[in-house]
ROMIMAR-453484 format. One record per residue (C-alpha): residue in one letter; x, y, z; residue number from 1. Coordinates in pm, whole numbers. Layout:
N
torro residu: A	c1: X	c2: Y	c3: Z	num: NUM $
...
REM end
This chain:
305
torro residu: M	c1: 2537	c2: 14566	c3: -16010	num: 1 $
torro residu: E	c1: 2638	c2: 14426	c3: -16347	num: 2 $
torro residu: H	c1: 2456	c2: 14550	c3: -16657	num: 3 $
torro residu: P	c1: 2386	c2: 14242	c3: -16874	num: 4 $
torro residu: Y	c1: 2405	c2: 14261	c3: -17250	num: 5 $
torro residu: V	c1: 2075	c2: 14273	c3: -17441	num: 6 $
torro residu: F	c1: 2084	c2: 14165	c3: -17805	num: 7 $
torro residu: N	c1: 1725	c2: 14240	c3: -17904	num: 8 $
torro residu: I	c1: 1417	c2: 14426	c3: -17785	num: 9 $
torro residu: Q	c1: 1124	c2: 14295	c3: -17985	num: 10 $
torro residu: K	c1: 814	c2: 14510	c3: -17995	num: 11 $
torro residu: F	c1: 460	c2: 14390	c3: -18068	num: 12 $
torro residu: S	c1: 547	c2: 14032	c3: -17976	num: 13 $
torro residu: I	c1: 247	c2: 13797	c3: -17970	num: 14 $
torro residu: H	c1: 421	c2: 13465	c3: -17904	num: 15 $
torro residu: D	c1: 576	c2: 13522	c3: -17560	num: 16 $
torro residu: G	c1: 270	c2: 13514	c3: -17337	num: 17 $
torro residu: D	c1: -73	c2: 13677	c3: -17321	num: 18 $
torro residu: G	c1: -155	c2: 13978	c3: -17534	num: 19 $
torro residu: I	c1: 85	c2: 14213	c3: -17709	num: 20 $
torro residu: R	c1: 423	c2: 14217	c3: -17537	num: 21 $
torro residu: T	c1: 768	c2: 14369	c3: -17548	num: 22 $
torro residu: S	c1: 1025	c2: 14089	c3: -17532	num: 23 $
torro residu: I	c1: 1373	c2: 14170	c3: -17401	num: 24 $
torro residu: F	c1: 1643	c2: 13920	c3: -17500	num: 25 $
torro residu: F	c1: 1956	c2: 13885	c3: -17284	num: 26 $
torro residu: K	c1: 2287	c2: 13738	c3: -17399	num: 27 $
torro residu: G	c1: 2430	c2: 13427	c3: -17238	num: 28 $
torro residu: C	c1: 2287	c2: 13076	c3: -17205	num: 29 $
torro residu: P	c1: 2400	c2: 12763	c3: -17015	num: 30 $
torro residu: L	c1: 2258	c2: 12539	c3: -17289	num: 31 $
torro residu: S	c1: 2393	c2: 12488	c3: -17640	num: 32 $
torro residu: C	c1: 2087	c2: 12357	c3: -17822	num: 33 $
torro residu: L	c1: 2166	c2: 12217	c3: -18164	num: 34 $
torro residu: W	c1: 1874	c2: 12403	c3: -18319	num: 35 $
torro residu: C	c1: 1926	c2: 12740	c3: -18149	num: 36 $
torro residu: H	c1: 1783	c2: 13006	c3: -18382	num: 37 $
torro residu: N	c1: 1956	c2: 13291	c3: -18197	num: 38 $
torro residu: P	c1: 2323	c2: 13184	c3: -18188	num: 39 $
torro residu: E	c1: 2418	c2: 13540	c3: -18097	num: 40 $
torro residu: S	c1: 2240	c2: 13475	c3: -17765	num: 41 $
torro residu: Q	c1: 2462	c2: 13190	c3: -17651	num: 42 $
torro residu: R	c1: 2770	c2: 13379	c3: -17535	num: 43 $
torro residu: R	c1: 2759	c2: 13655	c3: -17273	num: 44 $
torro residu: P	c1: 2996	c2: 13912	c3: -17429	num: 45 $
torro residu: K	c1: 2891	c2: 14135	c3: -17717	num: 46 $
torro residu: E	c1: 2992	c2: 14002	c3: -18059	num: 47 $
torro residu: L	c1: 3047	c2: 14135	c3: -18408	num: 48 $
torro residu: M	c1: 2815	c2: 13995	c3: -18676	num: 49 $
torro residu: V	c1: 2934	c2: 14024	c3: -19037	num: 50 $
torro residu: F	c1: 2687	c2: 14022	c3: -19327	num: 51 $
torro residu: H	c1: 2923	c2: 13893	c3: -19596	num: 52 $
torro residu: D	c1: 2662	c2: 13926	c3: -19871	num: 53 $
torro residu: R	c1: 2652	c2: 14304	c3: -19821	num: 54 $
torro residu: C	c1: 3029	c2: 14354	c3: -19819	num: 55 $
torro residu: T	c1: 3185	c2: 14523	c3: -20125	num: 56 $
torro residu: L	c1: 3547	c2: 14469	c3: -20010	num: 57 $
torro residu: C	c1: 3606	c2: 14842	c3: -19983	num: 58 $
torro residu: G	c1: 3859	c2: 14781	c3: -19704	num: 59 $
torro residu: E	c1: 3745	c2: 15069	c3: -19486	num: 60 $
torro residu: C	c1: 3694	c2: 14839	c3: -19187	num: 61 $
torro residu: V	c1: 4052	c2: 14709	c3: -19224	num: 62 $
torro residu: K	c1: 4191	c2: 15061	c3: -19202	num: 63 $
torro residu: R	c1: 3973	c2: 15167	c3: -18909	num: 64 $
torro residu: C	c1: 3996	c2: 14863	c3: -18678	num: 65 $
torro residu: P	c1: 4197	c2: 14974	c3: -18369	num: 66 $
torro residu: A	c1: 4272	c2: 14610	c3: -18278	num: 67 $
torro residu: Q	c1: 4399	c2: 14526	c3: -18629	num: 68 $
torro residu: A	c1: 4164	c2: 14228	c3: -18620	num: 69 $
torro residu: I	c1: 4044	c2: 14260	c3: -18981	num: 70 $
torro residu: S	c1: 4228	c2: 14168	c3: -19299	num: 71 $
torro residu: L	c1: 4133	c2: 14168	c3: -19667	num: 72 $
torro residu: T	c1: 4188	c2: 13881	c3: -19908	num: 73 $
torro residu: Q	c1: 4111	c2: 13879	c3: -20278	num: 74 $
torro residu: D	c1: 3748	c2: 13782	c3: -20225	num: 75 $
torro residu: K	c1: 3670	c2: 13819	c3: -19856	num: 76 $
torro residu: V	c1: 3715	c2: 14030	c3: -19544	num: 77 $
torro residu: V	c1: 3855	c2: 13808	c3: -19267	num: 78 $
torro residu: L	c1: 3796	c2: 13873	c3: -18898	num: 79 $
torro residu: D	c1: 4029	c2: 13747	c3: -18626	num: 80 $
torro residu: R	c1: 3771	c2: 13691	c3: -18355	num: 81 $
torro residu: D	c1: 4034	c2: 13630	c3: -18088	num: 82 $
torro residu: A	c1: 4171	c2: 13980	c3: -18150	num: 83 $
torro residu: C	c1: 3834	c2: 14149	c3: -18206	num: 84 $
torro residu: T	c1: 3710	c2: 14348	c3: -17905	num: 85 $
torro residu: A	c1: 3365	c2: 14418	c3: -18056	num: 86 $
torro residu: C	c1: 3433	c2: 14788	c3: -18007	num: 87 $
torro residu: G	c1: 3205	c2: 14880	c3: -18297	num: 88 $
torro residu: V	c1: 3441	c2: 15118	c3: -18476	num: 89 $
torro residu: C	c1: 3420	c2: 14915	c3: -18797	num: 90 $
torro residu: T	c1: 3041	c2: 14930	c3: -18790	num: 91 $
torro residu: D	c1: 3056	c2: 15311	c3: -18781	num: 92 $
torro residu: W	c1: 3267	c2: 15319	c3: -19100	num: 93 $
torro residu: C	c1: 3093	c2: 15045	c3: -19298	num: 94 $
torro residu: L	c1: 2903	c2: 15214	c3: -19581	num: 95 $
torro residu: N	c1: 2699	c2: 14903	c3: -19661	num: 96 $
torro residu: N	c1: 2578	c2: 14817	c3: -19310	num: 97 $
torro residu: A	c1: 2755	c2: 14483	c3: -19341	num: 98 $
torro residu: R	c1: 2868	c2: 14481	c3: -18978	num: 99 $
torro residu: E	c1: 2674	c2: 14513	c3: -18654	num: 100 $
torro residu: I	c1: 2731	c2: 14450	c3: -18284	num: 101 $
torro residu: A	c1: 2513	c2: 14190	c3: -18111	num: 102 $
torro residu: G	c1: 2479	c2: 14302	c3: -17752	num: 103 $
torro residu: R	c1: 2434	c2: 14635	c3: -17578	num: 104 $
torro residu: E	c1: 2446	c2: 14726	c3: -17212	num: 105 $
torro residu: Y	c1: 2132	c2: 14880	c3: -17066	num: 106 $
torro residu: T	c1: 2056	c2: 15015	c3: -16722	num: 107 $
torro residu: V	c1: 1739	c2: 14902	c3: -16548	num: 108 $
torro residu: Q	c1: 1582	c2: 15242	c3: -16605	num: 109 $
torro residu: E	c1: 1666	c2: 15235	c3: -16975	num: 110 $
torro residu: L	c1: 1488	c2: 14901	c3: -17015	num: 111 $
torro residu: V	c1: 1188	c2: 15022	c3: -16815	num: 112 $
torro residu: K	c1: 1168	c2: 15332	c3: -17035	num: 113 $
torro residu: E	c1: 1190	c2: 15118	c3: -17349	num: 114 $
torro residu: A	c1: 917	c2: 14884	c3: -17225	num: 115 $
torro residu: E	c1: 685	c2: 15170	c3: -17132	num: 116 $
torro residu: K	c1: 678	c2: 15301	c3: -17486	num: 117 $
torro residu: D	c1: 413	c2: 15038	c3: -17568	num: 118 $
torro residu: R	c1: 204	c2: 15082	c3: -17256	num: 119 $
torro residu: M	c1: -116	c2: 15145	c3: -17454	num: 120 $
torro residu: F	c1: -80	c2: 14809	c3: -17630	num: 121 $
torro residu: Y	c1: -41	c2: 14622	c3: -17302	num: 122 $
torro residu: E	c1: -352	c2: 14788	c3: -17160	num: 123 $
torro residu: S	c1: -567	c2: 14715	c3: -17465	num: 124 $
torro residu: S	c1: -455	c2: 14353	c3: -17515	num: 125 $
torro residu: G	c1: -376	c2: 14225	c3: -17166	num: 126 $
torro residu: G	c1: -8	c2: 14204	c3: -17258	num: 127 $
torro residu: G	c1: 311	c2: 14311	c3: -17090	num: 128 $
torro residu: I	c1: 684	c2: 14247	c3: -17084	num: 129 $
torro residu: T	c1: 864	c2: 13915	c3: -17135	num: 130 $
torro residu: L	c1: 1227	c2: 13866	c3: -17033	num: 131 $
torro residu: S	c1: 1397	c2: 13607	c3: -17250	num: 132 $
torro residu: G	c1: 1734	c2: 13513	c3: -17395	num: 133 $
torro residu: G	c1: 1967	c2: 13345	c3: -17411	num: 134 $
torro residu: E	c1: 1874	c2: 13278	c3: -17050	num: 135 $
torro residu: V	c1: 1752	c2: 13555	c3: -16825	num: 136 $
torro residu: M	c1: 1789	c2: 13347	c3: -16508	num: 137 $
torro residu: I	c1: 2171	c2: 13333	c3: -16527	num: 138 $
torro residu: Q	c1: 2210	c2: 13710	c3: -16549	num: 139 $
torro residu: D	c1: 2305	c2: 13939	c3: -16258	num: 140 $
torro residu: M	c1: 2004	c2: 13875	c3: -16036	num: 141 $
torro residu: D	c1: 2031	c2: 14210	c3: -15858	num: 142 $
torro residu: F	c1: 1967	c2: 14365	c3: -16199	num: 143 $
torro residu: I	c1: 1688	c2: 14122	c3: -16296	num: 144 $
torro residu: E	c1: 1514	c2: 14145	c3: -15959	num: 145 $
torro residu: K	c1: 1517	c2: 14524	c3: -15969	num: 146 $
torro residu: L	c1: 1385	c2: 14526	c3: -16327	num: 147 $
torro residu: C	c1: 1104	c2: 14282	c3: -16246	num: 148 $
torro residu: R	c1: 1010	c2: 14465	c3: -15926	num: 149 $
torro residu: I	c1: 986	c2: 14805	c3: -16095	num: 150 $
torro residu: L	c1: 779	c2: 14670	c3: -16385	num: 151 $
torro residu: H	c1: 553	c2: 14479	c3: -16145	num: 152 $
torro residu: D	c1: 506	c2: 14781	c3: -15917	num: 153 $
torro residu: K	c1: 407	c2: 14988	c3: -16220	num: 154 $
torro residu: G	c1: 130	c2: 14736	c3: -16289	num: 155 $
torro residu: Y	c1: 279	c2: 14558	c3: -16589	num: 156 $
torro residu: S	c1: 252	c2: 14186	c3: -16651	num: 157 $
torro residu: V	c1: 599	c2: 14028	c3: -16637	num: 158 $
torro residu: N	c1: 676	c2: 13690	c3: -16794	num: 159 $
torro residu: I	c1: 1003	c2: 13498	c3: -16778	num: 160 $
torro residu: D	c1: 1094	c2: 13271	c3: -17071	num: 161 $
torro residu: T	c1: 1339	c2: 13018	c3: -16929	num: 162 $
torro residu: C	c1: 1516	c2: 12690	c3: -17001	num: 163 $
torro residu: G	c1: 1513	c2: 12626	c3: -16625	num: 164 $
torro residu: Y	c1: 1888	c2: 12564	c3: -16592	num: 165 $
torro residu: A	c1: 1982	c2: 12805	c3: -16313	num: 166 $
torro residu: P	c1: 2008	c2: 12799	c3: -15932	num: 167 $
torro residu: Y	c1: 1661	c2: 12783	c3: -15780	num: 168 $
torro residu: G	c1: 1746	c2: 13075	c3: -15555	num: 169 $
torro residu: N	c1: 1744	c2: 13294	c3: -15866	num: 170 $
torro residu: F	c1: 1382	c2: 13196	c3: -15935	num: 171 $
torro residu: K	c1: 1286	c2: 13243	c3: -15571	num: 172 $
torro residu: R	c1: 1409	c2: 13602	c3: -15573	num: 173 $
torro residu: I	c1: 1177	c2: 13716	c3: -15850	num: 174 $
torro residu: L	c1: 871	c2: 13500	c3: -15779	num: 175 $
torro residu: P	c1: 671	c2: 13786	c3: -15621	num: 176 $
torro residu: F	c1: 712	c2: 14001	c3: -15933	num: 177 $
torro residu: V	c1: 648	c2: 13747	c3: -16211	num: 178 $
torro residu: D	c1: 308	c2: 13665	c3: -16360	num: 179 $
torro residu: T	c1: 405	c2: 13355	c3: -16559	num: 180 $
torro residu: F	c1: 713	c2: 13145	c3: -16624	num: 181 $
torro residu: L	c1: 729	c2: 13017	c3: -16983	num: 182 $
torro residu: Y	c1: 917	c2: 12696	c3: -16907	num: 183 $
torro residu: D	c1: 1090	c2: 12485	c3: -17171	num: 184 $
torro residu: I	c1: 1088	c2: 12105	c3: -17173	num: 185 $
torro residu: K	c1: 1304	c2: 11975	c3: -17456	num: 186 $
torro residu: A	c1: 1385	c2: 11618	c3: -17357	num: 187 $
torro residu: M	c1: 1301	c2: 11389	c3: -17066	num: 188 $
torro residu: D	c1: 1590	c2: 11143	c3: -17098	num: 189 $
torro residu: P	c1: 1898	c2: 11301	c3: -16934	num: 190 $
torro residu: E	c1: 2140	c2: 11153	c3: -17189	num: 191 $
torro residu: I	c1: 1934	c2: 11276	c3: -17483	num: 192 $
torro residu: H	c1: 1914	c2: 11616	c3: -17317	num: 193 $
torro residu: K	c1: 2289	c2: 11624	c3: -17270	num: 194 $
torro residu: H	c1: 2350	c2: 11516	c3: -17631	num: 195 $
torro residu: F	c1: 2135	c2: 11788	c3: -17787	num: 196 $
torro residu: M	c1: 2157	c2: 12065	c3: -17524	num: 197 $
torro residu: G	c1: 2502	c2: 12011	c3: -17370	num: 198 $
torro residu: V	c1: 2378	c2: 11949	c3: -17013	num: 199 $
torro residu: D	c1: 2146	c2: 11696	c3: -16851	num: 200 $
torro residu: N	c1: 1798	c2: 11792	c3: -16733	num: 201 $
torro residu: A	c1: 1802	c2: 11704	c3: -16360	num: 202 $
torro residu: L	c1: 1821	c2: 12067	c3: -16246	num: 203 $
torro residu: I	c1: 1558	c2: 12175	c3: -16499	num: 204 $
torro residu: L	c1: 1300	c2: 11922	c3: -16384	num: 205 $
torro residu: E	c1: 1376	c2: 11983	c3: -16016	num: 206 $
torro residu: N	c1: 1333	c2: 12357	c3: -16058	num: 207 $
torro residu: L	c1: 1001	c2: 12301	c3: -16234	num: 208 $
torro residu: K	c1: 874	c2: 12102	c3: -15936	num: 209 $
torro residu: K	c1: 993	c2: 12368	c3: -15692	num: 210 $
torro residu: L	c1: 831	c2: 12649	c3: -15889	num: 211 $
torro residu: N	c1: 505	c2: 12459	c3: -15885	num: 212 $
torro residu: E	c1: 532	c2: 12395	c3: -15510	num: 213 $
torro residu: D	c1: 589	c2: 12766	c3: -15455	num: 214 $
torro residu: G	c1: 270	c2: 12854	c3: -15642	num: 215 $
torro residu: A	c1: 416	c2: 12997	c3: -15963	num: 216 $
torro residu: S	c1: 203	c2: 13031	c3: -16275	num: 217 $
torro residu: I	c1: 367	c2: 12804	c3: -16535	num: 218 $
torro residu: S	c1: 322	c2: 12759	c3: -16908	num: 219 $
torro residu: I	c1: 505	c2: 12463	c3: -17059	num: 220 $
torro residu: R	c1: 675	c2: 12519	c3: -17394	num: 221 $
torro residu: I	c1: 796	c2: 12223	c3: -17598	num: 222 $
torro residu: P	c1: 1014	c2: 12285	c3: -17904	num: 223 $
torro residu: T	c1: 900	c2: 11991	c3: -18116	num: 224 $
torro residu: I	c1: 1165	c2: 11851	c3: -18348	num: 225 $
torro residu: D	c1: 1191	c2: 11546	c3: -18569	num: 226 $
torro residu: G	c1: 1497	c2: 11351	c3: -18468	num: 227 $
torro residu: V	c1: 1485	c2: 11474	c3: -18109	num: 228 $
torro residu: N	c1: 1143	c2: 11455	c3: -17942	num: 229 $
torro residu: A	c1: 865	c2: 11452	c3: -18202	num: 230 $
torro residu: D	c1: 722	c2: 11115	c3: -18101	num: 231 $
torro residu: E	c1: 441	c2: 10984	c3: -17884	num: 232 $
torro residu: A	c1: 678	c2: 10823	c3: -17632	num: 233 $
torro residu: F	c1: 834	c2: 11157	c3: -17542	num: 234 $
torro residu: M	c1: 498	c2: 11337	c3: -17522	num: 235 $
torro residu: N	c1: 368	c2: 11065	c3: -17289	num: 236 $
torro residu: Q	c1: 678	c2: 11108	c3: -17071	num: 237 $
torro residu: V	c1: 608	c2: 11479	c3: -17039	num: 238 $
torro residu: I	c1: 241	c2: 11419	c3: -16964	num: 239 $
torro residu: D	c1: 326	c2: 11158	c3: -16701	num: 240 $
torro residu: F	c1: 581	c2: 11388	c3: -16535	num: 241 $
torro residu: L	c1: 338	c2: 11679	c3: -16519	num: 242 $
torro residu: R	c1: 58	c2: 11464	c3: -16380	num: 243 $
torro residu: E	c1: 270	c2: 11266	c3: -16132	num: 244 $
torro residu: N	c1: 409	c2: 11589	c3: -15987	num: 245 $
torro residu: N	c1: 75	c2: 11771	c3: -15994	num: 246 $
torro residu: I	c1: 223	c2: 12053	c3: -16200	num: 247 $
torro residu: R	c1: -44	c2: 12321	c3: -16243	num: 248 $
torro residu: V	c1: -10	c2: 12418	c3: -16608	num: 249 $
torro residu: K	c1: -159	c2: 12740	c3: -16738	num: 250 $
torro residu: Q	c1: -94	c2: 12644	c3: -17100	num: 251 $
torro residu: V	c1: 106	c2: 12399	c3: -17312	num: 252 $
torro residu: N	c1: 267	c2: 12536	c3: -17627	num: 253 $
torro residu: L	c1: 393	c2: 12289	c3: -17885	num: 254 $
torro residu: L	c1: 647	c2: 12480	c3: -18093	num: 255 $
torro residu: P	c1: 727	c2: 12323	c3: -18432	num: 256 $
torro residu: Y	c1: 1096	c2: 12339	c3: -18520	num: 257 $
torro residu: H	c1: 1202	c2: 12604	c3: -18771	num: 258 $
torro residu: N	c1: 1540	c2: 12688	c3: -18919	num: 259 $
torro residu: T	c1: 1489	c2: 13060	c3: -18975	num: 260 $
torro residu: G	c1: 1799	c2: 13143	c3: -18770	num: 261 $
torro residu: N	c1: 2043	c2: 12925	c3: -18966	num: 262 $
torro residu: H	c1: 2175	c2: 13220	c3: -19166	num: 263 $
torro residu: K	c1: 2304	c2: 13385	c3: -18846	num: 264 $
torro residu: Y	c1: 2574	c2: 13124	c3: -18786	num: 265 $
torro residu: G	c1: 2780	c2: 13235	c3: -19083	num: 266 $
torro residu: K	c1: 2765	c2: 13596	c3: -18961	num: 267 $
torro residu: L	c1: 2937	c2: 13475	c3: -18644	num: 268 $
torro residu: D	c1: 3182	c2: 13250	c3: -18833	num: 269 $
torro residu: R	c1: 3028	c2: 12939	c3: -18680	num: 270 $
torro residu: A	c1: 2911	c2: 12619	c3: -18843	num: 271 $
torro residu: C	c1: 2540	c2: 12537	c3: -18833	num: 272 $
torro residu: D	c1: 2544	c2: 12172	c3: -18724	num: 273 $
torro residu: E	c1: 2169	c2: 12124	c3: -18752	num: 274 $
torro residu: E	c1: 2156	c2: 12152	c3: -19131	num: 275 $
torro residu: N	c1: 1993	c2: 11843	c3: -19286	num: 276 $
torro residu: I	c1: 1969	c2: 11674	c3: -18944	num: 277 $
torro residu: L	c1: 1659	c2: 11821	c3: -18784	num: 278 $
torro residu: K	c1: 1318	c2: 11846	c3: -18946	num: 279 $
torro residu: T	c1: 980	c2: 12002	c3: -18875	num: 280 $
torro residu: P	c1: 705	c2: 11755	c3: -18779	num: 281 $
torro residu: D	c1: 410	c2: 11754	c3: -19018	num: 282 $
torro residu: K	c1: 80	c2: 11915	c3: -18922	num: 283 $
torro residu: E	c1: -94	c2: 11582	c3: -18863	num: 284 $
torro residu: R	c1: 162	c2: 11478	c3: -18606	num: 285 $
torro residu: M	c1: 149	c2: 11813	c3: -18431	num: 286 $
torro residu: E	c1: -230	c2: 11778	c3: -18406	num: 287 $
torro residu: L	c1: -181	c2: 11427	c3: -18263	num: 288 $
torro residu: F	c1: 49	c2: 11563	c3: -17992	num: 289 $
torro residu: K	c1: -194	c2: 11843	c3: -17913	num: 290 $
torro residu: N	c1: -479	c2: 11594	c3: -17875	num: 291 $
torro residu: M	c1: -268	c2: 11375	c3: -17648	num: 292 $
torro residu: F	c1: -226	c2: 11660	c3: -17401	num: 293 $
torro residu: M	c1: -590	c2: 11763	c3: -17421	num: 294 $
torro residu: Q	c1: -708	c2: 11405	c3: -17362	num: 295 $
torro residu: H	c1: -512	c2: 11406	c3: -17037	num: 296 $
torro residu: G	c1: -674	c2: 11725	c3: -16910	num: 297 $
torro residu: F	c1: -437	c2: 11988	c3: -17045	num: 298 $
torro residu: N	c1: -719	c2: 12174	c3: -17214	num: 299 $
torro residu: H	c1: -521	c2: 12487	c3: -17290	num: 300 $
torro residu: T	c1: -282	c2: 12330	c3: -17540	num: 301 $
torro residu: K	c1: -197	c2: 12499	c3: -17866	num: 302 $
torro residu: I	c1: 42	c2: 12460	c3: -18156	num: 303 $
torro residu: G	c1: 273	c2: 12758	c3: -18173	num: 304 $
torro residu: G	c1: 360	c2: 13035	c3: -17928	num: 305 $
REM end
C-alpha cells in the first residue's frame, strides 16, 4: 500500500463541511486550474519551497546540499529543480527558515491519530474530518479506503472534497464510509473546462450523476470567477443540469475567487499565469447567483464555504 504525500493538515477548519473539521490535504491533482491557490498540491512528489524574502545569502544550503542542486549568485540562491531530490537537508541547516518541504508521507494510523486530537471539537460542533487536495480520489485507494473506514467506524463524520476527475470505481469503494462529497463544478462547457482546467468535464459530470444514483450525500461547490464562470448563463446551465438529472443537493456553496495563494508560485519557481486575468465578482452579483439557485429550489445555498 502506497503512502501518499500530505502537504497540510488544517485544524479548526470551518469551510470544508459541517461543524469544526480537520482537513487533510493530499498532493497530486489531475487538473491544472489557472487559479489554483495551492500550487504545491498539483504534483504528487514532495517539493522544496523557497522563501526568497527570508534568505540572507549565507550559503549554508549550498554547502550542505548532497545533490549539489543549489548555487549562489551575487543576489540570489538558485535551485536546480531537476537535480533537487527534496531530501530536506538544506531545510535543516537554514537559519532563517527560508526553505521547507511541501509533502510528507503518513501512515493511515498516523493520520487517524492526528485527526483524533480534535475529537472534542467534532463532538461539540457536529464536525469531523475532510479529505481534500490536490485530489484525494486519485491517491492509492487501498490507503484512502482504509483511512475512511477506520474514521467512519470510530464514529467520525468523513467528507471528501473532490474535483470529480477520477475513475468511478474509486468513489464506489469509499461510499459506505463517507458522509458527504463536496463536489466541484467549475465549468459546464467542455472546451472552457479544458482551457482553464486542462481536461474536459465529461468524466466529472458523469461521476456526479453516478454518485447521485448510488445515494451519496452531495454538496455542490462552485468557485466563482470573473472571466471564467461568473455569469447568469453558466449558473443557469448548472441549475438545469442538477434539475434535469434529479441531483439531490445537500447544499450549494458559491465560492468567490481569491488570489491569496499567488505568492506560493514564486516559492516553487513557477509563473502565476492568473495575475491580472481573473477577478472576484462583486457582492451584488454573488447575491444574484445565490438567489438564482434559491428560486429554483436549492434553498441551502450560501456564499462562501
